[in-house]
C-alpha positions as CSV (number, residue, x, y, z in Angstrom):
1,M,2.8,49.1,42.1
2,L,1.0,48.7,38.7
3,F,0.6,52.4,38.2
4,R,4.3,53.1,38.5
5,S,5.3,50.4,36.0
6,Q,2.6,51.5,33.6
7,R,3.7,55.1,33.8
8,E,7.5,54.2,33.4
9,V,6.9,52.1,30.2
10,S,4.6,54.7,28.7
11,T,6.8,57.7,29.5
12,T,10.0,56.0,28.6
13,R,8.5,55.2,25.1
14,C,8.1,59.0,24.5
15,Y,11.8,59.5,24.9
16,Q,12.9,56.2,23.3
17,D,10.9,56.9,20.1
18,V,12.7,60.2,19.6
19,L,16.1,58.9,20.6
20,D,15.8,56.1,18.0
21,Q,15.2,58.8,15.3
22,K,18.1,60.9,16.4
23,Q,20.5,58.0,17.2
24,D,22.6,60.4,19.3
25,R,23.7,59.2,22.8
26,K,24.1,62.9,23.7
27,F,20.2,63.3,23.6
28,Q,19.5,63.1,27.3
29,G,18.1,65.3,30.0
30,S,15.0,66.0,32.1
31,V,11.4,67.1,31.6
32,R,9.5,68.6,34.5
33,V,5.7,68.3,34.4
34,I,2.9,69.5,36.6
35,I,-0.2,67.3,36.8
36,S,-3.5,68.7,38.2
37,L,-5.4,65.8,39.7
38,G,-9.1,65.6,40.5
39,T,-10.4,63.6,43.4
40,D,-11.7,61.0,41.0
41,G,-8.2,60.0,39.9
42,Q,-8.3,61.8,36.6
43,A,-5.8,64.3,35.3
44,R,-7.5,67.7,35.0
45,D,-4.5,69.4,33.3
46,V,-0.9,68.4,32.4
47,K,1.8,70.9,31.6
48,A,5.5,70.5,30.7
49,T,7.1,73.3,32.8
50,G,10.8,72.9,32.1
51,G,13.8,70.7,32.3
52,T,17.0,70.2,30.3
53,L,15.9,68.0,27.4
54,N,14.2,70.9,25.5
55,N,12.4,68.6,23.0
56,K,8.8,69.5,22.1
57,E,8.0,66.1,20.6
58,V,9.0,64.3,23.9
59,E,7.2,67.0,26.0
60,D,4.0,66.7,24.0
61,C,4.0,62.9,24.1
62,L,4.6,63.0,27.9
63,V,1.7,65.4,28.4
64,N,-0.7,63.3,26.3
65,T,0.4,60.1,27.9
66,L,0.1,61.5,31.5
67,R,-3.3,63.0,30.8
68,H,-4.7,59.5,29.9
69,L,-3.3,57.5,32.7
70,E,-5.4,56.5,35.7
71,Y,-4.3,57.9,39.1
72,P,-5.3,56.9,42.6
73,K,-8.6,58.5,43.9
74,L,-7.8,61.4,46.3
75,D,-9.5,62.9,49.3
76,N,-8.4,66.3,48.0
77,G,-7.4,67.1,44.4
78,G,-4.3,69.2,43.7
79,D,-1.1,69.7,41.7
80,V,1.8,67.2,41.6
81,Q,5.1,68.2,40.2
82,Y,7.4,65.4,38.7
83,T,10.7,65.5,36.9
84,F,11.5,62.8,34.4
85,Q,15.1,61.9,33.8
86,F,16.0,60.5,30.4
87,R,19.2,59.0,29.2
88,P,20.0,56.3,26.6
89,A,20.0,52.7,27.8
90,Y,22.6,51.6,25.3
């Protein structure tokens, strides 16, 4: 699905950019977000709500990225919770 691959590339970049700066393989963990979706496929609100990564730069990038992605149109809007898992690829 195009949305899934677009999301994965965009959100992984948020993590990879900070990992490249830190150059520390121990920099890994999760970020939990809540996305409030409207029926038009637009994110009304996106919040980082927890996880184990504890990095504001990655969290802010994720929130901004997810806010601007297109989502499927829905019969009913609502909140979606998702947890991103990040670990070095090398």
